[in-house]
VEXFI-464697 format. One record per residue (C-alpha): x, y, z; residue in one letter. Coordinates in steps of 0.5 Angstrom, whole numbers, plus 500, padded with zeros to 3 digits. Layout:
N
{x: X	y: Y	z: Z	residu: A}
...
This chain:
108
{x: 493	y: 511	z: 473	residu: M}
{x: 492	y: 511	z: 481	residu: K}
{x: 498	y: 510	z: 485	residu: S}
{x: 495	y: 507	z: 492	residu: Y}
{x: 501	y: 508	z: 498	residu: I}
{x: 500	y: 505	z: 504	residu: L}
{x: 506	y: 506	z: 510	residu: I}
{x: 505	y: 501	z: 515	residu: T}
{x: 508	y: 501	z: 522	residu: D}
{x: 506	y: 495	z: 528	residu: N}
{x: 499	y: 495	z: 524	residu: C}
{x: 499	y: 487	z: 524	residu: E}
{x: 491	y: 488	z: 527	residu: S}
{x: 488	y: 491	z: 521	residu: Y}
{x: 493	y: 491	z: 515	residu: V}
{x: 490	y: 485	z: 512	residu: H}
{x: 483	y: 488	z: 512	residu: D}
{x: 486	y: 494	z: 509	residu: V}
{x: 489	y: 491	z: 503	residu: L}
{x: 483	y: 487	z: 502	residu: C}
{x: 479	y: 493	z: 501	residu: S}
{x: 484	y: 495	z: 496	residu: L}
{x: 485	y: 489	z: 492	residu: L}
{x: 485	y: 486	z: 487	residu: P}
{x: 488	y: 492	z: 483	residu: L}
{x: 484	y: 495	z: 477	residu: E}
{x: 489	y: 495	z: 471	residu: E}
{x: 490	y: 502	z: 471	residu: N}
{x: 492	y: 502	z: 479	residu: E}
{x: 499	y: 501	z: 483	residu: E}
{x: 500	y: 499	z: 490	residu: L}
{x: 506	y: 502	z: 493	residu: I}
{x: 507	y: 499	z: 501	residu: I}
{x: 513	y: 502	z: 505	residu: F}
{x: 514	y: 499	z: 512	residu: D}
{x: 517	y: 503	z: 517	residu: N}
{x: 521	y: 497	z: 521	residu: L}
{x: 515	y: 493	z: 524	residu: S}
{x: 517	y: 489	z: 529	residu: T}
{x: 510	y: 486	z: 530	residu: D}
{x: 507	y: 481	z: 524	residu: N}
{x: 506	y: 487	z: 520	residu: T}
{x: 511	y: 485	z: 514	residu: V}
{x: 508	y: 477	z: 514	residu: P}
{x: 501	y: 479	z: 514	residu: N}
{x: 503	y: 484	z: 508	residu: I}
{x: 507	y: 478	z: 505	residu: V}
{x: 502	y: 473	z: 505	residu: S}
{x: 496	y: 478	z: 503	residu: T}
{x: 499	y: 481	z: 496	residu: I}
{x: 504	y: 475	z: 495	residu: D}
{x: 501	y: 472	z: 490	residu: P}
{x: 499	y: 478	z: 486	residu: M}
{x: 505	y: 481	z: 487	residu: M}
{x: 510	y: 475	z: 483	residu: W}
{x: 504	y: 474	z: 477	residu: L}
{x: 504	y: 481	z: 476	residu: D}
{x: 508	y: 482	z: 469	residu: E}
{x: 507	y: 490	z: 470	residu: K}
{x: 510	y: 491	z: 477	residu: A}
{x: 504	y: 494	z: 480	residu: R}
{x: 505	y: 491	z: 486	residu: Y}
{x: 512	y: 494	z: 490	residu: R}
{x: 513	y: 493	z: 497	residu: F}
{x: 519	y: 496	z: 501	residu: Y}
{x: 522	y: 495	z: 508	residu: I}
{x: 526	y: 501	z: 511	residu: N}
{x: 533	y: 499	z: 514	residu: T}
{x: 532	y: 504	z: 519	residu: K}
{x: 526	y: 508	z: 523	residu: R}
{x: 524	y: 514	z: 519	residu: E}
{x: 519	y: 520	z: 520	residu: E}
{x: 513	y: 519	z: 516	residu: I}
{x: 514	y: 525	z: 512	residu: E}
{x: 521	y: 522	z: 509	residu: V}
{x: 517	y: 515	z: 508	residu: I}
{x: 511	y: 520	z: 504	residu: K}
{x: 517	y: 523	z: 499	residu: K}
{x: 520	y: 516	z: 497	residu: K}
{x: 513	y: 513	z: 495	residu: A}
{x: 511	y: 520	z: 491	residu: L}
{x: 518	y: 520	z: 487	residu: S}
{x: 516	y: 512	z: 485	residu: I}
{x: 509	y: 513	z: 484	residu: A}
{x: 507	y: 513	z: 477	residu: K}
{x: 500	y: 516	z: 477	residu: G}
{x: 495	y: 520	z: 482	residu: N}
{x: 498	y: 518	z: 489	residu: A}
{x: 493	y: 517	z: 494	residu: I}
{x: 495	y: 516	z: 501	residu: F}
{x: 491	y: 510	z: 504	residu: I}
{x: 491	y: 511	z: 512	residu: D}
{x: 485	y: 507	z: 514	residu: K}
{x: 485	y: 502	z: 520	residu: K}
{x: 480	y: 497	z: 518	residu: E}
{x: 476	y: 494	z: 512	residu: K}
{x: 474	y: 500	z: 507	residu: F}
{x: 470	y: 501	z: 501	residu: D}
{x: 475	y: 504	z: 496	residu: I}
{x: 470	y: 508	z: 492	residu: R}
{x: 469	y: 512	z: 498	residu: E}
{x: 476	y: 514	z: 498	residu: V}
{x: 476	y: 516	z: 491	residu: L}
{x: 469	y: 520	z: 490	residu: K}
{x: 473	y: 526	z: 492	residu: D}
{x: 479	y: 525	z: 488	residu: V}
{x: 480	y: 527	z: 481	residu: K}
{x: 483	y: 522	z: 476	residu: N}
């Protein structure tokens, strides 16, 4: 299984494009999103992009967490790794991308 991990922090201008590059998930993939208490429209953009898939997915492969306080990125990464069910792949893109390019150097 592949576990895509996206850490967001005030990225309303590109989060939709990044998510659209990952979606829809394949059967052996999950998406874990941690928002670091964004103050812009990042959270509403995420919700509007993944909401239909998140609620209809019986296997709970879409998980979205919003921090209640700002944290260091390394702390958030540890949290994400602790709940990932598969091979963790951190997504740090800021625009639409081809997931195959990201995965070509990742071992399953």
